[in-house]
Residue frames as qw, qx, qy, qz and C-alpha x, y, z in Angstrom:
[[0.282, -0.533, 0.714, 0.355, -26.20, -43.45, 102.33],
 [0.552, 0.233, 0.785, 0.160, -28.11, -45.91, 100.15],
 [0.413, 0.863, 0.247, -0.152, -29.50, -43.03, 98.05],
 [0.048, -0.826, 0.460, 0.323, -25.92, -41.80, 97.49],
 [0.416, -0.232, 0.839, 0.262, -24.77, -45.24, 96.37],
 [0.535, 0.532, 0.656, 0.022, -27.76, -45.69, 94.06],
 [0.293, 0.932, 0.070, -0.200, -27.32, -42.26, 92.49],
 [0.226, -0.692, 0.591, 0.349, -23.58, -42.66, 92.16],
 [0.506, 0.031, 0.820, 0.266, -24.06, -45.80, 90.05],
 [0.454, 0.756, 0.469, -0.048, -26.64, -44.03, 87.91],
 [0.100, 0.933, -0.218, -0.270, -24.22, -41.17, 87.18],
 [0.364, -0.462, 0.744, 0.318, -21.40, -43.63, 86.47],
 [0.566, 0.349, 0.735, 0.131, -23.64, -45.55, 84.04],
 [0.373, 0.893, 0.219, -0.122, -24.53, -42.34, 82.18],
 [0.091, -0.841, 0.441, 0.300, -20.90, -41.30, 82.00],
 [0.489, -0.176, 0.811, 0.269, -19.94, -44.70, 80.64],
 [0.547, 0.605, 0.575, 0.057, -22.61, -44.43, 77.96],
 [0.169, 0.952, -0.047, -0.251, -21.32, -40.99, 77.03],
 [0.087, -0.721, 0.632, 0.272, -17.86, -42.38, 76.32],
 [0.396, -0.092, 0.901, 0.150, -18.79, -45.77, 74.91],
 [0.907, 0.017, 0.195, 0.373, -18.26, -46.94, 72.24],
 [0.507, 0.323, 0.116, 0.790, -16.90, -43.75, 70.71],
 [0.207, -0.731, -0.338, 0.555, -16.77, -40.51, 72.69],
 [0.378, 0.887, 0.190, 0.187, -17.27, -37.34, 70.72],
 [0.289, -0.902, 0.282, 0.155, -14.31, -35.84, 72.58],
 [0.650, -0.277, 0.608, 0.361, -12.04, -38.56, 71.11],
 [0.585, 0.510, 0.547, 0.313, -13.36, -38.22, 67.57],
 [0.173, 0.935, 0.129, 0.281, -13.42, -34.48, 67.49],
 [0.753, -0.251, -0.156, 0.588, -9.81, -34.11, 68.51],
 [0.166, 0.780, 0.017, 0.604, -9.27, -30.55, 69.58],
 [0.488, -0.220, -0.494, 0.685, -7.67, -28.70, 72.46],
 [0.085, -0.342, -0.061, -0.934, -9.74, -25.55, 72.00],
 [0.076, 0.109, 0.768, -0.626, -11.74, -25.20, 75.21],
 [0.532, 0.235, 0.139, -0.802, -15.08, -23.97, 73.77],
 [0.657, 0.219, -0.592, -0.413, -15.18, -26.89, 71.28],
 [0.286, 0.081, -0.915, 0.274, -14.36, -29.37, 74.03],
 [0.263, 0.157, 0.587, -0.749, -17.20, -28.01, 76.14],
 [0.613, 0.263, -0.205, -0.716, -19.53, -28.19, 73.12],
 [0.552, 0.152, -0.802, -0.171, -18.68, -31.87, 72.52],
 [0.054, -0.029, -0.849, 0.524, -19.25, -32.60, 76.22],
 [0.427, 0.233, 0.332, -0.808, -22.69, -30.96, 76.12],
 [0.637, 0.264, -0.475, -0.547, -23.57, -32.80, 72.89],
 [0.380, 0.109, -0.913, 0.104, -22.58, -36.10, 74.50],
 [0.139, 0.124, 0.718, -0.671, -24.68, -35.43, 77.59],
 [0.551, 0.284, 0.035, -0.784, -27.70, -34.44, 75.43],
 [0.569, 0.240, -0.693, -0.372, -27.30, -37.53, 73.31],
 [0.230, -0.009, -0.930, 0.286, -27.26, -39.92, 76.29],
 [0.280, 0.220, 0.520, -0.776, -30.22, -38.12, 77.83],
 [0.594, 0.279, -0.242, -0.715, -32.17, -38.43, 74.61],
 [0.494, 0.135, -0.846, -0.147, -31.41, -42.15, 74.29],
 [0.106, -0.112, -0.860, 0.486, -32.42, -42.80, 77.92],
 [0.379, 0.260, 0.289, -0.840, -35.55, -40.60, 77.74],
 [0.589, 0.225, -0.487, -0.605, -36.69, -42.27, 74.54],
 [0.428, 0.027, -0.902, 0.049, -36.25, -45.73, 76.05],
 [0.048, 0.176, 0.711, -0.679, -37.98, -44.73, 79.23],
 [0.473, 0.266, 0.032, -0.839, -40.90, -43.23, 77.27],
 [0.670, 0.196, -0.558, -0.449, -41.28, -46.38, 75.19],
 [0.764, -0.385, 0.437, -0.277, -40.70, -48.65, 78.22],
 [0.924, 0.356, -0.102, 0.099, -38.03, -50.46, 76.15],
 [0.759, -0.328, 0.126, 0.549, -34.30, -51.05, 76.25],
 [0.024, 0.831, -0.202, -0.517, -31.99, -48.27, 75.05],
 [0.803, 0.593, -0.026, 0.058, -30.77, -48.32, 71.49],
 [0.773, -0.124, 0.080, 0.617, -27.03, -48.88, 70.92],
 [0.159, -0.745, -0.006, 0.648, -25.28, -45.53, 70.87],
 [0.158, -0.256, 0.590, 0.749, -24.00, -45.76, 67.30],
 [0.096, 0.471, 0.819, 0.314, -27.42, -46.83, 66.00],
 [0.064, -0.840, -0.427, 0.330, -29.00, -43.84, 67.71],
 [0.180, -0.611, 0.251, 0.729, -26.34, -41.51, 66.26],
 [0.169, 0.047, 0.758, 0.628, -26.80, -42.91, 62.73],
 [0.034, 0.653, 0.747, 0.118, -30.60, -42.57, 62.94],
 [0.137, -0.821, -0.222, 0.508, -30.33, -39.05, 64.35],
 [0.230, -0.407, 0.449, 0.762, -27.93, -38.03, 61.60],
 [0.128, 0.290, 0.798, 0.512, -30.26, -39.31, 58.90],
 [0.051, -0.781, -0.615, 0.097, -33.25, -37.59, 60.41],
 [0.193, -0.737, -0.002, 0.647, -31.31, -34.31, 60.66],
 [0.187, -0.217, 0.594, 0.752, -30.25, -34.49, 57.05],
 [0.034, -0.330, -0.796, -0.507, -33.70, -35.36, 55.74],
 [0.002, 0.543, 0.618, -0.569, -35.78, -33.05, 57.90],
 [0.186, 0.587, 0.551, 0.564, -38.42, -30.85, 56.30],
 [0.250, -0.748, -0.353, 0.503, -38.41, -28.01, 58.86],
 [0.073, -0.646, 0.132, 0.748, -38.66, -24.67, 57.12],
 [0.073, -0.025, 0.763, 0.641, -39.61, -26.15, 53.77],
 [0.538, 0.253, 0.174, -0.785, -42.99, -25.03, 52.41],
 [0.195, 0.066, 0.956, 0.211, -44.67, -28.21, 51.31],
 [0.376, -0.168, -0.431, -0.803, -47.77, -28.05, 49.07],
 [0.401, 0.014, 0.674, -0.621, -50.93, -28.61, 51.11],
 [0.094, 0.214, 0.931, 0.280, -53.41, -31.24, 49.95]]
């Protein structure tokens, strides 16, 4: 029973992180089912990335909006698929 209670709180914490401070489902207002599922999966992946990064660094998690902003910048400025001159 104690394992159940411990795991239940862990799942609740992750769900709260997914919806706080701004849930993608709220921002991306749509009723189309595939898009709603996509936003759900994006939210879950985002929270898992934040938690995994903090666990790997043995540090506290970044605030959700800070992580989103940094991720967006990195995605816009990535160099994947660009042939850079070699030194």
